[in-house]
VEXGU-461803 format. One record per residue: residue number from 1; x, z, y of N, C-alpha, C in turn. Coordinates in nm, 4 decimals, padded with zeros to 6 digits. Layout:
BEGIN
NUM,X,Z,Y,X,Z,Y,X,Z,Y .
...
//
This chain:
BEGIN
1,01.3307,01.9291,07.2718,01.3960,02.0557,07.2347,01.2954,02.1709,07.2311 .
2,01.2078,02.1744,07.3361,01.1071,02.2816,07.3412,01.0102,02.2721,07.2240 .
3,00.9718,02.1487,07.1904,00.8814,02.1299,07.0767,00.9445,02.1770,06.9465 .
4,01.0757,02.1519,06.9331,01.1473,02.1955,06.8130,01.1513,02.3473,06.8048 .
5,01.1746,02.4124,06.9207,01.1765,02.5591,06.9241,01.0398,02.6170,06.8897 .
6,00.9339,02.5549,06.9446,00.7993,02.6025,06.9165,00.7656,02.5865,06.7683 .
7,00.8057,02.4722,06.7118,00.7803,02.4485,06.5696,00.8542,02.5498,06.4833 .
8,00.9802,02.5789,06.5199,01.0589,02.6790,06.4463,00.9938,02.8158,06.4554 .
9,00.9465,02.8495,06.5754,00.8811,02.9793,06.5947,00.7550,02.9899,06.5101 .
10,00.6772,02.8813,06.5033,00.5549,02.8819,06.4221,00.5888,02.9009,06.2749 .
11,00.6936,02.8313,06.2278,00.7351,02.8474,06.0887,00.7775,02.9906,06.0587 .
12,00.8493,03.0511,06.1524,00.8929,03.1902,06.1341,00.7726,03.2825,06.1234 .
13,00.6729,03.2618,06.2121,00.5538,03.3470,06.2092,00.4743,03.3271,06.0799 .
14,00.4683,03.2021,06.0331,00.3984,03.1755,05.9066,00.4696,03.2467,05.7916 .
15,00.6017,03.2365,05.7902,00.6800,03.3015,05.6843,00.6622,03.4535,05.6893 .
16,00.6679,03.5109,05.8096,00.6496,03.6559,05.8232,00.5082,03.6978,05.7838 .
17,00.4102,03.6143,05.8196,00.2721,03.6446,05.7827,00.2520,03.6450,05.6321 .
18,00.3113,03.5459,05.5642,00.3028,03.5421,05.4182,00.3712,03.6627,05.3556 .
19,00.4880,03.6985,05.4114,00.5582,03.8168,05.3607,00.4763,03.9428,05.3787 .
20,00.4055,03.9522,05.4944,00.3209,04.0687,05.5201,00.2064,04.0766,05.4203 .
21,00.1422,03.9628,05.3942,00.0298,03.9608,05.2999,00.0759,03.9982,05.1598 .
22,00.1882,03.9411,05.1182,00.2410,03.9701,04.9845,00.2785,04.1166,04.9708 .
23,00.3306,04.1761,05.0788,00.3723,04.3165,05.0749,00.2534,04.4117,05.0734 .
24,00.1499,04.3760,05.1497,00.0361,04.4664,05.1649,-00.0634,04.4530,05.0501 .
25,-00.0706,04.3359,04.9869,-00.1730,04.3113,04.8852,-00.1770,04.4172,04.7740 .
26,-00.0625,04.4562,04.7134,-00.0705,04.5575,04.6060,-00.1308,04.6898,04.6536 .
27,-00.0983,04.7292,04.7767,-00.1526,04.8550,04.8285,-00.3024,04.8419,04.8564 .
28,-00.3419,04.7266,04.9110,-00.4840,04.7054,04.9371,-00.5633,04.7051,04.8061 .
29,-00.5090,04.6376,04.7036,-00.5803,04.6334,04.5760,-00.5874,04.7733,04.5136 .
30,-00.4809,04.8519,04.5310,-00.4834,04.9883,04.4787,-00.5934,05.0696,04.5468 .
31,-00.6035,05.0574,04.6800,-00.7085,05.1286,04.7538,-00.8468,05.0816,04.7097 .
32,-00.8599,04.9510,04.6933,-00.9892,04.8971,04.6505,-01.0235,04.9411,04.5090 .
33,-00.9259,04.9334,04.4183,-00.9496,04.9702,04.2785,-00.9879,05.1166,04.2634 .
34,-00.9415,05.2009,04.3553,-00.9764,05.3434,04.3477,-01.1243,05.3675,04.3746 .
35,-01.1927,05.2664,04.4298,-01.3368,05.2804,04.4585,-01.4231,05.2043,04.3579 .
36,-01.3594,05.1448,04.2550,-01.4324,05.0638,04.1581,-01.4479,05.1373,04.0255 .
37,-01.5440,05.0933,03.9457,-01.5536,05.1442,03.8090,-01.4649,05.0597,03.7175 .
38,-01.4574,05.0957,03.5898,-01.3657,05.0289,03.4979,-01.3967,04.8797,03.4827 .
39,-01.5247,04.8472,03.4739,-01.5628,04.7068,03.4558,-01.5233,04.6236,03.5775 .
40,-01.5414,04.6802,03.6965,-01.5090,04.6068,03.8189,-01.3583,04.5896,03.8367 .
41,-01.2790,04.6875,03.7901,-01.1333,04.6787,03.8040,-01.0780,04.5595,03.7276 .
42,-01.1339,04.5322,03.6080,-01.0825,04.4253,03.5228,-01.1620,04.2961,03.5360 .
43,-01.2437,04.2900,03.6384,-01.3231,04.1686,03.6600,-01.2330,04.0546,03.7059 .
44,-01.2619,03.9330,03.6595,-01.1880,03.8134,03.6987,-01.2847,03.7137,03.7645 .
45,-01.2535,03.6701,03.8864,-01.1398,03.7087,03.9726,-01.1552,03.8529,04.0208 .
46,-01.0453,03.9152,04.0628,-01.0515,04.0563,04.1006,-01.1424,04.0809,04.2206 .
47,-01.2128,04.1909,04.2143,-01.3037,04.2297,04.3227,-01.2210,04.2883,04.4376 .
48,-01.2324,04.2320,04.5556,-01.1490,04.2721,04.6684,-01.2247,04.3516,04.7743 .
49,-01.3526,04.3791,04.7479,-01.4315,04.4568,04.8438,-01.4532,04.5966,04.7868 .
50,-01.4201,04.7028,04.8620,-01.4366,04.8402,04.8115,-01.5810,04.8696,04.7718 .
51,-01.5963,04.9511,04.6691,-01.7297,04.9940,04.6240,-01.7457,05.1436,04.6542 .
52,-01.8302,05.2109,04.5780,-01.8594,05.3502,04.6105,-01.8287,05.4486,04.4985 .
53,-01.7287,05.4201,04.4161,-01.6997,05.5064,04.3016,-01.5769,05.5951,04.3216 .
54,-01.5310,05.6081,04.4439,-01.4092,05.6866,04.4679,-01.4274,05.8321,04.4244 .
55,-01.5389,05.8940,04.4629,-01.5611,06.0344,04.4287,-01.5769,06.0532,04.2782 .
56,-01.6407,05.9580,04.2124,-01.6541,05.9662,04.0667,-01.5171,05.9581,03.9990 .
57,-01.4331,05.8661,04.0471,-01.2979,05.8542,03.9918,-01.2150,05.9793,04.0209 .
58,-01.2342,06.0351,04.1396,-01.1631,06.1587,04.1741,-01.2067,06.2729,04.0834 .
59,-01.3366,06.2807,04.0547,-01.3871,06.3853,03.9664,-01.3283,06.3713,03.8258 .
60,-01.3206,06.2474,03.7758,-01.2595,06.2251,03.6435,-01.1111,06.2614,03.6446 .
61,-01.0447,06.2326,03.7553,-00.9027,06.2654,03.7673,-00.8816,06.4163,03.7629 .
62,-00.9648,06.4898,03.8349,-00.9515,06.6359,03.8374,-00.9831,06.6977,03.7019 .
63,-01.0711,06.6318,03.6249,-01.1003,06.6808,03.4904,-00.9813,06.6618,03.3963 .
64,-00.8999,06.5590,03.4208,-00.7872,06.5299,03.3322,-00.6591,06.6015,03.3731 .
65,-00.6366,06.6162,03.5039,-00.5113,06.6727,03.5519,-00.5359,06.7593,03.6760 .
66,-00.4615,06.8687,03.6925,-00.4700,06.9478,03.8171,-00.3912,06.8777,03.9277 .
67,-00.4489,06.7697,03.9792,-00.3749,06.6804,04.0681,-00.3311,06.7484,04.1970 .
68,-00.4114,06.8474,04.2456,-00.3738,06.9159,04.3697,-00.2496,07.0022,04.3477 .
69,-00.2339,07.0554,04.2263,-00.1096,07.1266,04.1938,00.0093,07.0314,04.1979 .
70,-00.0113,06.9121,04.1415,00.0957,06.8136,04.1431,00.1334,06.7730,04.2841 .
71,00.0317,06.7574,04.3716,00.0590,06.7218,04.5106,00.1373,06.8331,04.5800 .
72,00.0970,06.9575,04.5572,00.1699,07.0705,04.6175,00.3128,07.0778,04.5643 .
73,00.3285,07.0627,04.4334,00.4629,07.0703,04.3752,00.5549,06.9635,04.4333 .
74,00.5048,06.8415,04.4438,00.5862,06.7330,04.4991,00.6184,06.7573,04.6458 .
75,00.5186,06.8022,04.7221,00.5419,06.8303,04.8638,00.6438,06.9425,04.8820 .
76,00.6295,07.0484,04.8034,00.7192,07.1632,04.8167,00.8621,07.1250,04.7799 .
77,00.8787,07.0639,04.6643,01.0129,07.0276,04.6176,01.0769,06.9247,04.7104 .
78,01.0011,06.8225,04.7480,01.0560,06.7169,04.8337,01.0912,06.7699,04.9723 .
79,01.0086,06.8574,05.0273,01.0345,06.9109,05.1612,01.1576,07.0012,05.1618 .
80,01.1663,07.0913,05.0647,01.2803,07.1839,05.0598,01.4109,07.1083,05.0373 .
81,01.4126,07.0170,04.9420,01.5362,06.9423,04.9147,01.5734,06.8520,05.0311 .
82,01.4750,06.7926,05.0971,01.5038,06.7079,05.2131,01.5653,06.7887,05.3260 .
83,01.5059,06.9046,05.3566,01.5602,06.9891,05.4638,01.7023,07.0336,05.4318 .
84,01.7256,07.0721,05.3066,01.8588,07.1178,05.2662,01.9613,07.0055,05.2744 .
85,01.9258,06.8878,05.2224,02.0191,06.7749,05.2224,02.0530,06.7325,05.3646 .
86,01.9540,06.7267,05.4518,01.9798,06.6852,05.5903,02.0717,06.7847,05.6599 .
87,02.0436,06.9142,05.6474,02.1246,07.0159,05.7158,02.2664,07.0213,05.6599 .
88,02.2801,07.0322,05.5285,02.4130,07.0446,05.4690,02.4936,06.9157,05.4831 .
89,02.4275,06.8011,05.4744,02.4983,06.6742,05.4915,02.5454,06.6571,05.6351 .
90,02.4629,06.7005,05.7309,02.5039,06.6929,05.8714,02.6233,06.7843,05.8980 .
91,02.6207,06.9041,05.8413,02.7342,06.9957,05.8566,02.8611,06.9370,05.7954 .
92,02.8493,06.8844,05.6747,02.9655,06.8255,05.6082,03.0139,06.7011,05.6821 .
93,02.9206,06.6180,05.7271,02.9588,06.4988,05.8009,03.0296,06.5323,05.9310 .
94,02.9834,06.6375,05.9978,03.0485,06.6833,06.1217,03.1909,06.7303,06.0929 .
95,03.2073,06.8047,05.9851,03.3402,06.8549,05.9499,03.4352,06.7409,05.9136 .
96,03.3886,06.6462,05.8336,03.4748,06.5357,05.7906,03.5102,06.4407,05.9043 .
97,03.4224,06.4265,06.0019,03.4452,06.3288,06.1083,03.5182,06.3868,06.2291 .
98,03.5038,06.5172,06.2532,03.5580,06.5754,06.3759,03.6728,06.6733,06.3524 .
99,03.7039,06.7049,06.2271,03.8140,06.7973,06.1969,03.9133,06.7277,06.1037 .
100,04.0379,06.7332,06.1402,04.1426,06.6714,06.0585,04.2136,06.7814,05.9794 .
101,04.1441,06.8380,05.8795,04.2008,06.9479,05.8023,04.2736,06.8926,05.6793 .
102,04.3603,06.9730,05.6235,04.4440,06.9305,05.5118,04.3579,06.8996,05.3888 .
103,04.3807,06.7830,05.3317,04.3078,06.7439,05.2112,04.1708,06.6849,05.2381 .
104,04.1360,06.6601,05.3645,04.0023,06.6097,05.3965,03.9773,06.4712,05.3368 .
105,04.0787,06.3850,05.3435,04.0622,06.2500,05.2910,04.0475,06.2504,05.1388 .
106,04.1253,06.3352,05.0728,04.1143,06.3447,04.9261,03.9782,06.3994,04.8861 .
107,03.9343,06.5035,04.9571,03.8048,06.5633,04.9265,03.6914,06.4647,04.9494 .
108,03.6995,06.3881,05.0573,03.5952,06.2889,05.0833,03.5984,06.1778,04.9790 .
109,03.7196,06.1407,04.9348,03.7316,06.0398,04.8296,03.6671,06.0879,04.7000 .
110,03.6832,06.2156,04.6686,03.6195,06.2720,04.5492,03.4677,06.2654,04.5618 .
111,03.4175,06.2939,04.6821,03.2732,06.2857,04.7050,03.2233,06.1432,04.6832 .
112,03.2981,06.0462,04.7331,03.2599,05.9066,04.7128,03.2647,05.8680,04.5653 .
113,03.3626,05.9196,04.4938,03.3745,05.8880,04.3511,03.2533,05.9386,04.2731 .
114,03.1987,06.0540,04.3134,03.0814,06.1068,04.2432,02.9602,06.0158,04.2591 .
115,02.9590,05.9330,04.3663,02.8488,05.8381,04.3846,02.8532,05.7270,04.2805 .
116,02.9693,05.7052,04.2214,02.9855,05.5969,04.1247,02.9520,05.6404,03.9818 .
117,02.9291,05.7701,03.9616,02.8941,05.8186,03.8283,02.7457,05.7917,03.8025 .
118,02.7100,05.7210,03.6966,02.5681,05.6951,03.6682,02.4891,05.8254,03.6550 .
119,02.3708,05.8242,03.7123,02.2858,05.9435,03.7111,02.2569,05.9902,03.5689 .
120,02.2379,05.8959,03.4777,02.2025,05.9303,03.3401,02.3130,06.0093,03.2695 .
121,02.4382,05.9882,03.3123,02.5507,06.0580,03.2495,02.5447,06.2077,03.2765 .
122,02.4911,06.2463,03.3905,02.4916,06.3877,03.4302,02.3709,06.4654,03.3787 .
123,02.2718,06.3966,03.3229,02.1471,06.4639,03.2861,02.1685,06.5679,03.1767 .
124,02.2403,06.5315,03.0691,02.2581,06.6238,02.9568,02.3346,06.7490,02.9981 .
125,02.4530,06.7392,03.0611,02.5211,06.8624,03.1025,02.4414,06.9436,03.2034 .
126,02.3692,06.8750,03.2924,02.2877,06.9473,03.3903,02.1731,07.0211,03.3226 .
127,02.1137,06.9584,03.2224,02.0058,07.0250,03.1484,02.0589,07.1480,03.0751 .
128,02.1777,07.1375,03.0165,02.2371,07.2521,02.9466,02.2611,07.3673,03.0436 .
129,02.3081,07.3341,03.1639,02.3303,07.4380,03.2659,02.1987,07.5055,03.3022 .
130,02.0947,07.4247,03.3262,01.9645,07.4806,03.3625,01.9099,07.5694,03.2502 .
131,01.9300,07.5276,03.1258,01.8798,07.6038,03.0119,01.9523,07.7373,03.0003 .
132,02.0845,07.7374,03.0181,02.1609,07.8620,03.0088,02.1284,07.9576,03.1235 .
133,02.0930,07.9016,03.2384,02.0543,07.9858,03.3524,01.9101,08.0341,03.3421 .
134,01.8338,07.9791,03.2478,01.6940,08.0186,03.2324,01.6038,07.9606,03.3388 .
135,01.6399,07.8442,03.3909,01.5636,07.7824,03.4994,01.4706,07.6712,03.4525 .
136,01.4623,07.6489,03.3220,01.3725,07.5449,03.2719,01.2282,07.5799,03.3094 .
137,01.1529,07.4780,03.3508,01.0134,07.4936,03.3929,01.0000,07.5825,03.5170 .
138,01.0932,07.5686,03.6096,01.0879,07.6426,03.7364,01.1274,07.5513,03.8509 .
139,01.0885,07.5915,03.9716,01.1242,07.5138,04.0898,01.2759,07.5075,04.1101 .
140,01.3469,07.6102,04.0639,01.4926,07.6123,04.0811,01.5573,07.4902,04.0170 .
141,01.5075,07.4521,03.8991,01.5659,07.3371,03.8284,01.5416,07.2072,03.9033 .
142,01.4337,07.1999,03.9809,01.4038,07.0791,04.0559,01.4750,07.0743,04.1902 .
143,01.5036,07.1911,04.2478,01.5545,07.1969,04.3849,01.7061,07.2125,04.3912 .
144,01.7609,07.3108,04.3204,01.9015,07.3473,04.3380,01.9986,07.2328,04.3055 .
145,01.9768,07.1536,04.2003,02.0710,07.0427,04.1763,02.0715,06.9369,04.2871 .
146,01.9713,06.9404,04.3753,01.9603,06.8385,04.4793,01.9745,06.8972,04.6199 .
147,02.0387,07.0120,04.6333,02.0534,07.0735,04.7648,02.1414,06.9908,04.8582 .
148,02.2336,06.9152,04.8031,02.3170,06.8252,04.8834,02.3542,06.7063,04.7964 .
149,02.3680,06.5891,04.8584,02.4006,06.4682,04.7835,02.5210,06.3984,04.8452 .
150,02.6021,06.3298,04.7644,02.7172,06.2555,04.8184,02.6759,06.1488,04.9200 .
151,02.5638,06.0813,04.8936,02.5186,05.9784,04.9876,02.4876,06.0384,05.1240 .
152,02.4226,06.1562,05.1243,02.3903,06.2212,05.2506,02.5154,06.2546,05.3301 .
153,02.6169,06.3074,05.2626,02.7430,06.3400,05.3295,02.8080,06.2137,05.3841 .
154,02.8096,06.1084,05.3037,02.8697,05.9818,05.3467,02.7977,05.9255,05.4688 .
155,02.6647,05.9216,05.4644,02.5873,05.8648,05.5745,02.6088,05.9430,05.7032 .
156,02.5999,06.0765,05.6962,02.6134,06.1570,05.8168,02.7558,06.1538,05.8713 .
157,02.8552,06.1441,05.7839,02.9933,06.1313,05.8315,03.0094,06.0041,05.9141 .
158,02.9554,05.8942,05.8633,02.9670,05.7676,05.9349,02.8937,05.7732,06.0690 .
159,02.7796,05.8390,06.0715,02.7042,05.8491,06.1957,02.7734,05.9415,06.2969 .
160,02.8382,06.0461,06.2460,02.9043,06.1425,06.3344,03.0233,06.0809,06.4079 .
161,03.0829,05.9777,06.3534,03.1945,05.9117,06.4212,03.1517,05.8560,06.5568 .
162,03.0222,05.8242,06.5711,02.9732,05.7673,06.6965,02.9503,05.8731,06.8040 .
163,02.9557,06.0008,06.7662,02.9292,06.1060,06.8643,03.0530,06.1255,06.9526 .
164,03.0362,06.1313,07.0858,03.1511,06.1399,07.1778,03.2319,06.2685,07.1603 .
165,03.3613,06.2534,07.1477,03.4512,06.3691,07.1369,03.4523,06.4491,07.2661 .
166,03.4296,06.3822,07.3806,03.4371,06.4493,07.5103,03.3351,06.5619,07.5226 .
167,03.2139,06.5383,07.4685,03.1109,06.6427,07.4749,03.1512,06.7650,07.3940 .
168,03.2112,06.7413,07.2799,03.2550,06.8525,07.1944,03.3667,06.9307,07.2624 .
169,03.4641,06.8589,07.3211,03.5749,06.9253,07.3890,03.5269,07.0041,07.5099 .
170,03.4301,06.9486,07.5819,03.3748,07.0205,07.6974,03.3078,07.1506,07.6553 .
171,03.2346,07.1455,07.5437,03.1686,07.2657,07.4936,03.2712,07.3691,07.4485 .
172,03.3793,07.3251,07.3883,03.4841,07.4180,07.3466,03.5492,07.4843,07.4665 .
173,03.5729,07.4066,07.5717,03.6317,07.4624,07.6949,03.5397,07.5683,07.7548 .
174,03.4082,07.5456,07.7432,03.3107,07.6424,07.7956,03.2962,07.7646,07.7068 .
175,03.3682,07.7684,07.5940,03.3671,07.8859,07.5074,03.2611,07.8850,07.4002 .
176,03.2001,07.7704,07.3738,03.0970,07.7618,07.2702,03.1627,07.7603,07.1322 .
177,03.1044,07.8316,07.0371,03.1579,07.8331,06.9012,03.1311,07.7004,06.8324 .
178,03.2001,07.6772,06.7190,03.1825,07.5506,06.6486,03.0396,07.5346,06.5968 .
179,02.9831,07.6441,06.5445,02.8441,07.6361,06.4990,02.7496,07.6154,06.6163 .
180,02.7820,07.6793,06.7299,02.7013,07.6595,06.8500,02.7062,07.5156,06.8966 .
181,02.8254,07.4564,06.8930,02.8394,07.3146,06.9300,02.7559,07.2272,06.8382 .
182,02.7625,07.2583,06.7094,02.6886,07.1758,06.6129,02.5381,07.1847,06.6342 .
183,02.4853,07.3077,06.6426,02.3403,07.3256,06.6495,02.2832,07.2978,06.7881 .
184,02.3598,07.3193,06.8942,02.3061,07.3029,07.0293,02.3341,07.1652,07.0891 .
185,02.4422,07.1018,07.0471,02.4827,06.9767,07.1105,02.4788,06.8594,07.0125 .
186,02.5478,06.8749,06.8994,02.5614,06.7624,06.8062,02.4294,06.7316,06.7363 .
187,02.3710,06.8301,06.6701,02.2511,06.8057,06.5888,02.1344,06.7488,06.6686 .
188,02.1025,06.8020,06.7888,01.9910,06.7422,06.8652,02.0129,06.5957,06.9003 .
189,02.1385,06.5551,06.9185,02.1671,06.4160,06.9518,02.1770,06.3257,06.8289 .
190,02.1760,06.3853,06.7105,02.1840,06.3079,06.5863,02.0502,06.3037,06.5135 .
191,01.9421,06.3375,06.5829,01.8107,06.3414,06.5183,01.7678,06.2074,06.4582 .
192,01.7949,06.0924,06.5239,01.7577,05.9661,06.4582,01.8267,05.9468,06.3234 .
193,01.9549,05.9805,06.3164,02.0274,05.9682,06.1893,01.9735,06.0667,06.0868 .
194,01.9421,06.1876,06.1320,01.8839,06.2878,06.0417,01.7476,06.2421,05.9913 .
195,01.6690,06.1784,06.0796,01.5377,06.1289,06.0384,01.5516,06.0187,05.9338 .
196,01.6508,05.9302,05.9519,01.6731,05.8238,05.8541,01.7083,05.8828,05.7183 .
197,01.7998,05.9800,05.7186,01.8381,06.0449,05.5927,01.7199,06.1205,05.5328 .
198,01.6385,06.1836,05.6170,01.5233,06.2594,05.5680,01.4227,06.1679,05.4983 .
199,01.3960,06.0506,05.5562,01.3006,05.9583,05.4949,01.3522,05.9072,05.3613 .
200,01.4802,05.8681,05.3592,01.5390,05.8186,05.2338,01.5341,05.9267,05.1262 .
201,01.5715,06.0488,05.1633,01.5748,06.1593,05.0674,01.4353,06.1947,05.0184 .
202,01.3401,06.2023,05.1117,01.2035,06.2379,05.0740,01.1459,06.1356,04.9772 .
203,01.1708,06.0069,05.0042,01.1218,05.9024,04.9141,01.1839,05.9156,04.7752 .
204,01.3131,05.9436,04.7705,01.3799,05.9584,04.6409,01.3248,06.0779,04.5643 .
205,01.3080,06.1894,04.6319,01.2586,06.3090,04.5647,01.1114,06.2953,04.5257 .
206,01.0339,06.2303,04.6105,00.8917,06.2127,04.5803,00.8725,06.1258,04.4567 .
207,00.9568,06.0253,04.4411,00.9446,05.9368,04.3263,01.0279,05.9764,04.2065 .
208,01.0940,06.0920,04.2136,01.1788,06.1371,04.1030,01.0920,06.1650,03.9794 .
209,01.1216,06.0951,03.8723,01.0400,06.1080,03.7511,01.1174,06.1644,03.6324 .
210,01.2369,06.1141,03.6096,01.3099,06.1478,03.4882,01.3450,06.2965,03.4813 .
211,01.4005,06.3515,03.5904,01.4440,06.4907,03.5869,01.3273,06.5885,03.5706 .
212,01.2164,06.5762,03.6460,01.1016,06.6635,03.6194,01.0472,06.6502,03.4780 .
213,01.0520,06.5291,03.4224,01.0057,06.5084,03.2852,01.0890,06.5893,03.1868 .
214,01.2173,06.6061,03.2160,01.3081,06.6761,03.1252,01.2948,06.8275,03.1377 .
215,01.2818,06.8787,03.2593,01.2905,07.0242,03.2801,01.1542,07.0926,03.2940 .
216,01.0454,07.0168,03.3084,00.9132,07.0767,03.3230,00.8308,07.0564,03.1960 .
217,00.7614,07.1607,03.1530,00.6843,07.1508,03.0285,00.5428,07.2061,03.0394 .
218,00.4956,07.2387,03.1587,00.3563,07.2802,03.1772,00.2934,07.1982,03.2888 .
219,00.1653,07.1667,03.2727,00.0972,07.0812,03.3704,00.0982,07.1412,03.5106 .
220,00.0901,07.2738,03.5202,00.0846,07.3383,03.6509,00.2111,07.3155,03.7329 .
221,00.3225,07.2838,03.6673,00.4489,07.2623,03.7365,00.4844,07.1137,03.7490 .
222,00.3999,07.0262,03.6968,00.4282,06.8829,03.7042,00.4237,06.8346,03.8486 .
223,00.5088,06.7371,03.8796,00.5026,06.6698,04.0089,00.4080,06.5496,03.9978 .
224,00.3800,06.4844,04.1108,00.2838,06.3744,04.1115,00.3221,06.2607,04.0175 .
225,00.4451,06.2087,04.0210,00.4784,06.0987,03.9284,00.4590,06.1370,03.7818 .
226,00.4924,06.2619,03.7501,00.4803,06.3070,03.6123,00.3337,06.3173,03.5717 .
227,00.2501,06.3684,03.6614,00.1071,06.3790,03.6309,00.0445,06.2416,03.6110 .
228,00.0798,06.1478,03.6985,00.0218,06.0140,03.6868,00.0645,05.9473,03.5571 .
229,00.1880,05.9692,03.5158,00.2344,05.9091,03.3904,00.1613,05.9674,03.2712 .
230,00.1228,06.0944,03.2788,00.0547,06.1589,03.1679,-00.0901,06.1104,03.1521 .
231,-00.1410,06.0408,03.2548,-00.2763,05.9860,03.2444,-00.2807,05.8662,03.1504 .
232,-00.1634,05.8072,03.1251,-00.1545,05.6952,03.0306,-00.0858,05.7477,02.9055 .
233,-00.1646,05.7949,02.8092,-00.1098,05.8576,02.6885,-00.1462,05.7759,02.5655 .
234,-00.0550,05.7620,02.4696,-00.0844,05.6886,02.3451,-00.2000,05.7542,02.2696 .
235,-00.2872,05.6717,02.2153,-00.3976,05.7234,02.1360,-00.5168,05.7683,02.2165 .
236,-00.5106,05.7553,02.3496,-00.6220,05.7950,02.4341,-00.6709,05.6750,02.5143 .
237,-00.8001,05.6779,02.5481,-00.8575,05.5723,02.6313,-00.8095,05.5923,02.7744 .
238,-00.7449,05.4917,02.8295,-00.6907,05.5020,02.9643,-00.7961,05.4624,03.0659 .
239,-00.8238,05.5515,03.1595,-00.9164,05.5252,03.2687,-00.8342,05.4910,03.3932 .
240,-00.8437,05.3672,03.4370,-00.7592,05.3222,03.5474,-00.8148,05.3599,03.6845 .
241,-00.9422,05.3883,03.6935,-00.9987,05.4350,03.8201,-00.9342,05.5638,03.8670 .
242,-00.9307,05.6684,03.7803,-00.8624,05.7921,03.8195,-00.7137,05.7716,03.8501 .
243,-00.6480,05.6820,03.7768,-00.5060,05.6559,03.8033,-00.4881,05.5984,03.9432 .
244,-00.5777,05.5078,03.9826,-00.5684,05.4491,04.1162,-00.5949,05.5528,04.2237 .
245,-00.6880,05.6430,04.1985,-00.7135,05.7507,04.2952,-00.5905,05.8397,04.3082 .
246,-00.5296,05.8743,04.1959,-00.4084,05.9549,04.2007,-00.2963,05.8840,04.2737 .
247,-00.2849,05.7539,04.2565,-00.1824,05.6762,04.3264,-00.2067,05.6761,04.4770 .
248,-00.3330,05.6651,04.5159,-00.3670,05.6697,04.6584,-00.3297,05.8055,04.7176 .
249,-00.3648,05.9130,04.6463,-00.3311,06.0477,04.6946,-00.1793,06.0633,04.7042 .
250,-00.1078,06.0084,04.6064,00.0367,06.0238,04.6043,00.1083,05.9456,04.7117 .
251,00.0487,05.8379,04.7595,00.1171,05.7531,04.8579,00.0888,05.7973,05.0013 .
252,-00.0135,05.8785,05.0218,-00.0501,05.9200,05.1581,00.0629,05.9943,05.2292 .
253,00.1272,06.0977,05.1696,00.2358,06.1672,05.2419,00.3509,06.0754,05.2795 .
254,00.3846,05.9803,05.1913,00.4948,05.8871,05.2203,00.4575,05.7982,05.3382 .
255,00.3341,05.7477,05.3398,00.2903,05.6606,05.4490,00.2908,05.7350,05.5817 .
256,00.2420,05.8596,05.5804,00.2404,05.9401,05.7039,00.3817,05.9633,05.7540 .
257,00.4727,05.9977,05.6637,00.6116,06.0236,05.7016,00.6750,05.9006,05.7653 .
258,00.6562,05.7852,05.7047,00.7200,05.6649,05.7565,00.6568,05.6201,05.8880 .
259,00.5249,05.6343,05.9019,00.4580,05.5934,06.0260,00.5088,05.6746,06.1443 .
260,00.5271,05.8049,06.1254,00.5688,05.8918,06.2356,00.7182,05.8795,06.2669 .
261,00.7995,05.8423,06.1678,00.9447,05.8425,06.1890,01.0090,05.7048,06.1719 .
262,00.9297,05.5971,06.1788,00.9863,05.4648,06.1560,01.0877,05.4261,06.2640 .
263,01.0613,05.4620,06.3899,01.1546,05.4277,06.4970,01.2876,05.4998,06.4784 .
264,01.2791,05.6303,06.4452,01.4010,05.7070,06.4215,01.4747,05.6542,06.2991 .
265,01.3991,05.6085,06.1998,01.4622,05.5560,06.0784,01.5449,05.4317,06.1102 .
266,01.4866,05.3394,06.1850,01.5562,05.2146,06.2176,01.6774,05.2414,06.3058 .
267,01.6584,05.3199,06.4129,01.7712,05.3477,06.5025,01.8771,05.4316,06.4335 .
268,01.8359,05.5227,06.3461,01.9321,05.6071,06.2761,02.0165,05.5307,06.1772 .
269,01.9583,05.4287,06.1130,02.0337,05.3511,06.0154,02.1387,05.2628,06.0822 .
270,02.1119,05.2206,06.2065,02.2051,05.1299,06.2738,02.2978,05.2013,06.3714 .
271,02.2659,05.3271,06.4070,02.3524,05.4031,06.4947,02.4863,05.4258,06.4287 .
272,02.5920,05.3891,06.4933,02.7245,05.4157,06.4404,02.7592,05.3361,06.3182 .
273,02.6851,05.2295,06.2889,02.7116,05.1519,06.1676,02.8437,05.0771,06.1747 .
274,02.8955,05.0585,06.2944,03.0231,04.9890,06.3076,03.1343,05.0854,06.3435 .
275,03.1048,05.2157,06.3401,03.2043,05.3150,06.3759,03.2791,05.3600,06.2514 .
276,03.3882,05.4330,06.2748,03.4647,05.4907,06.1643,03.5453,05.3835,06.0971 .
//
């Protein structure tokens, strides 16, 4: 029996090891390719040892695109929308889970229904609204439509069901206002769930390509995905070294975010998953 368990454990570790290698390989090759010249990138078999052309590729990238502007634009838009979605979704989730007001179930059902509408269906009317407001090629067009999302409200509502009613009632007896209860008691104890929502939202906003492509028309306002896509243009010689450098720069904020908040992400996703 012990031998069978040991054999099973070895198989599991082998399977996990293979999964790890398969998952990490594309990122490792991207990092390596960012240090290679064009000939080395397309060499067969692929060169897996980093070289010394990273700065040259970075210089070519800066000549083609204002990549630091793109990094700032993506960071600014993603950070503002993430903060807004987390705060407003937590407030809405608290209201839906802890207050039994008239029409709450119907209103929440409407919110859920909006999640079923394909994103592509809303692009044309949303673009018309942005155009009439004069927000085309501005941060407003990238941020305001994403200040709150149905998924965020749904996730935080489900997580809020796990929060003890006794703590809220005790705070009310002590004379604390509802906003005071939320900001002083509820929100600090829901940080893992907020971190999970923040990571999901930041990743979605960081990788958002279609909407910036529609509403932005100057390079200075392009986000990172849009800038990288513009490096591959019809009729032009594509330099893959600069593209790999841009990809490395673009993935660094996401990696830092996940490394620092991975524990909160995991616990936040499973907290209250069986509640409600």
